[in-house]
C-alpha positions as CSV (number, residue, x, y, z in Angstrom):
1,M,-83.6,-80.5,35.4
2,T,-82.3,-82.0,32.1
3,T,-84.6,-79.8,30.1
4,G,-83.3,-76.7,31.9
5,V,-79.7,-77.8,31.3
6,A,-80.4,-78.6,27.7
7,A,-82.1,-75.2,27.2
8,A,-79.1,-73.4,28.8
9,A,-76.7,-75.3,26.6
10,V,-78.7,-74.4,23.5
11,L,-78.8,-70.7,24.5
12,A,-75.0,-70.8,25.3
13,L,-74.2,-72.3,21.9
14,A,-76.5,-69.8,20.2
15,G,-74.8,-66.9,21.9
16,L,-71.4,-68.3,21.1
17,G,-72.4,-68.8,17.4
18,W,-73.8,-65.2,17.2
19,S,-70.6,-63.7,18.8
20,L,-68.4,-65.6,16.4
21,T,-70.3,-64.7,13.2
22,R,-71.2,-61.0,13.8
23,P,-69.1,-58.5,11.8
24,D,-66.2,-56.7,13.3
25,P,-67.0,-53.1,14.4
26,P,-66.1,-50.5,11.9
27,D,-62.7,-48.8,12.1
28,P,-62.7,-45.5,14.0
29,V,-62.9,-42.4,11.9
30,E,-59.5,-40.8,11.5
31,R,-59.6,-37.0,11.4
32,Y,-56.7,-34.8,10.4
33,G,-56.6,-31.1,11.2
34,F,-55.1,-28.8,8.6
35,T,-53.5,-25.5,9.4
36,T,-51.7,-23.3,6.9
37,V,-48.1,-22.3,7.4
38,T,-49.1,-18.7,8.3
39,S,-52.4,-17.2,9.1
40,E,-52.0,-14.4,6.5
41,Q,-52.5,-16.1,3.2
42,F,-53.2,-19.5,1.7
43,S,-53.6,-20.2,-2.0
44,L,-56.5,-22.4,-3.1
45,T,-54.5,-24.2,-5.7
46,P,-54.8,-28.0,-5.7
47,I,-53.7,-29.8,-2.6
48,E,-51.9,-33.1,-3.5
49,L,-52.6,-36.0,-1.2
50,G,-49.9,-38.7,-1.0
51,P,-50.6,-42.4,-1.5
52,E,-51.6,-44.4,1.6
53,G,-52.4,-41.2,3.5
54,T,-48.7,-40.4,4.1
55,G,-49.0,-36.6,3.7
56,M,-49.9,-33.7,1.4
57,V,-48.2,-31.0,-0.7
58,Y,-49.8,-27.6,-1.0
59,Y,-48.9,-24.1,-2.2
60,G,-48.5,-21.6,0.7
61,Q,-46.9,-18.4,1.8
62,R,-43.2,-18.3,2.8
63,E,-42.9,-17.1,6.3
64,T,-39.7,-15.0,5.8
65,T,-40.2,-13.3,2.4
66,G,-44.0,-13.5,1.9
67,G,-43.6,-15.2,-1.5
68,F,-45.3,-18.5,-2.2
69,Q,-43.8,-22.0,-2.5
70,L,-44.8,-25.6,-2.1
71,W,-45.0,-27.2,1.4
72,Y,-45.0,-30.8,2.5
73,R,-46.8,-32.0,5.6
74,R,-46.8,-35.6,6.8
75,Y,-50.0,-36.5,8.6
76,D,-48.1,-37.7,11.6
77,D,-46.3,-34.3,12.0
78,L,-47.9,-31.0,13.0
79,Q,-45.3,-28.9,11.1
80,A,-45.1,-28.5,7.4
81,T,-41.7,-28.2,5.8
82,P,-40.9,-26.1,2.7
83,I,-39.9,-28.1,-0.4
84,Q,-36.5,-27.0,-1.6
85,G,-36.5,-25.3,-5.0
86,S,-40.2,-24.9,-5.2
87,V,-40.6,-21.1,-5.0
88,S,-43.4,-20.3,-7.4
89,G,-43.9,-24.0,-8.1
90,R,-47.4,-25.1,-9.0
91,D,-49.4,-28.1,-9.9
92,P,-47.7,-30.5,-7.5
93,M,-48.1,-34.3,-8.0
94,I,-46.7,-36.8,-5.6
95,S,-45.0,-39.9,-7.0
96,P,-46.9,-43.3,-6.8
97,D,-44.4,-44.5,-4.1
98,G,-44.8,-41.2,-2.1
99,T,-41.1,-40.4,-2.1
100,E,-40.9,-37.5,-4.7
101,V,-43.0,-34.6,-5.9
102,A,-43.1,-33.2,-9.5
103,F,-44.2,-29.6,-10.1
104,D,-43.8,-27.0,-12.8
105,I,-42.1,-23.6,-12.6
106,A,-41.9,-21.2,-15.5
107,G,-42.1,-23.9,-18.2
108,Q,-40.0,-26.6,-16.6
109,I,-41.0,-29.8,-14.8
110,W,-39.0,-30.3,-11.6
111,V,-38.8,-33.3,-9.3
112,V,-37.5,-33.3,-5.7
113,P,-37.4,-35.9,-3.0
114,L,-40.0,-35.2,-0.2
115,A,-37.5,-36.2,2.4
116,G,-35.3,-33.4,1.3
117,G,-32.7,-33.1,-1.4
118,V,-31.7,-31.3,-4.6
119,P,-34.4,-30.5,-7.1
120,R,-33.8,-31.7,-10.7
121,S,-35.3,-30.3,-13.9
122,I,-36.6,-33.2,-16.0
123,A,-38.3,-31.3,-18.8
124,D,-38.6,-27.9,-20.4
125,S,-41.3,-26.5,-22.7
126,A,-44.0,-27.5,-20.2
127,V,-47.2,-25.6,-20.1
128,C,-48.6,-27.3,-17.0
129,C,-50.0,-30.3,-15.4
130,A,-47.3,-32.9,-14.4
131,T,-48.7,-36.4,-13.8
132,W,-46.8,-39.5,-12.8
133,A,-47.2,-42.7,-14.7
134,P,-48.5,-45.5,-12.3
135,D,-45.1,-47.2,-12.2
136,G,-43.3,-43.9,-11.3
137,E,-40.8,-44.3,-14.2
138,S,-42.1,-41.4,-16.2
139,V,-44.0,-38.1,-15.9
140,L,-46.6,-36.8,-18.4
141,F,-47.1,-33.1,-18.9
142,T,-48.9,-30.6,-21.2
143,G,-46.3,-29.2,-23.6
144,G,-46.5,-26.5,-26.1
145,G,-48.1,-27.1,-29.4
146,N,-51.3,-28.8,-28.1
147,Q,-49.3,-31.9,-26.9
148,I,-49.2,-34.3,-24.0
149,R,-45.6,-35.4,-23.6
150,R,-43.8,-38.1,-21.5
151,V,-40.4,-37.8,-20.0
152,P,-38.4,-40.3,-17.9
153,S,-38.7,-39.4,-14.2
154,A,-34.9,-39.3,-14.1
155,G,-34.9,-36.8,-16.9
156,G,-34.0,-37.1,-20.6
157,P,-35.7,-36.3,-23.9
158,S,-39.5,-36.2,-23.9
159,E,-41.7,-37.8,-26.4
160,V,-45.1,-36.8,-27.8
161,V,-47.9,-39.1,-26.5
162,L,-50.9,-37.2,-27.8
163,E,-51.3,-34.3,-30.1
164,S,-54.7,-32.6,-30.3
165,E,-56.2,-30.7,-33.0
166,A,-55.6,-26.9,-33.4
167,G,-57.4,-24.8,-30.9
168,R,-57.6,-27.5,-28.2
169,V,-55.1,-27.8,-25.4
170,P,-55.1,-31.2,-23.6
171,A,-54.3,-31.0,-19.9
172,W,-54.0,-33.4,-16.9
173,A,-53.3,-36.6,-18.7
174,F,-53.7,-39.6,-16.4
175,L,-52.6,-43.1,-17.3
176,L,-54.6,-46.2,-16.3
177,P,-52.8,-48.7,-14.1
178,D,-51.5,-50.6,-17.2
179,G,-49.3,-47.5,-17.9
180,N,-50.3,-47.5,-21.6
181,S,-53.8,-46.2,-21.8
């Protein structure tokens, strides 16, 4: 009987040890459906995904006039909302903290809070391609004259960060996390 009890105790301890050391099951897959604002038209311009999976900004048709503008959709909401002042906006880029979006319209870089608010122009002479610095304090963009420029995210004068040789146009500058390279 002692051998049987000892064997049962060994098996119980082995089972307990196995259950305590096995890896946790993987997290369930999260799936998000995506439906455009209207079923008529959707532009295949870039979709900008927010940090930490908060939401996305995309270019879609306006329901009332048929023109295009930027839309914001939180992943926990089934409805997209139009971004104020973004009619004909393109190249959206969500800020690192997920609270604002920068985009360009007709040679200007605009920034607007995603929660709603008044858009503000922070730079002109932009060709395209707004990109936030990792700290959110500035925005880089492609300017005229083969340049990458940087402007404070609150607005102000821009500075040349990179000027390429004639015939080459730099685009989509991205800073590394240190904010300088």
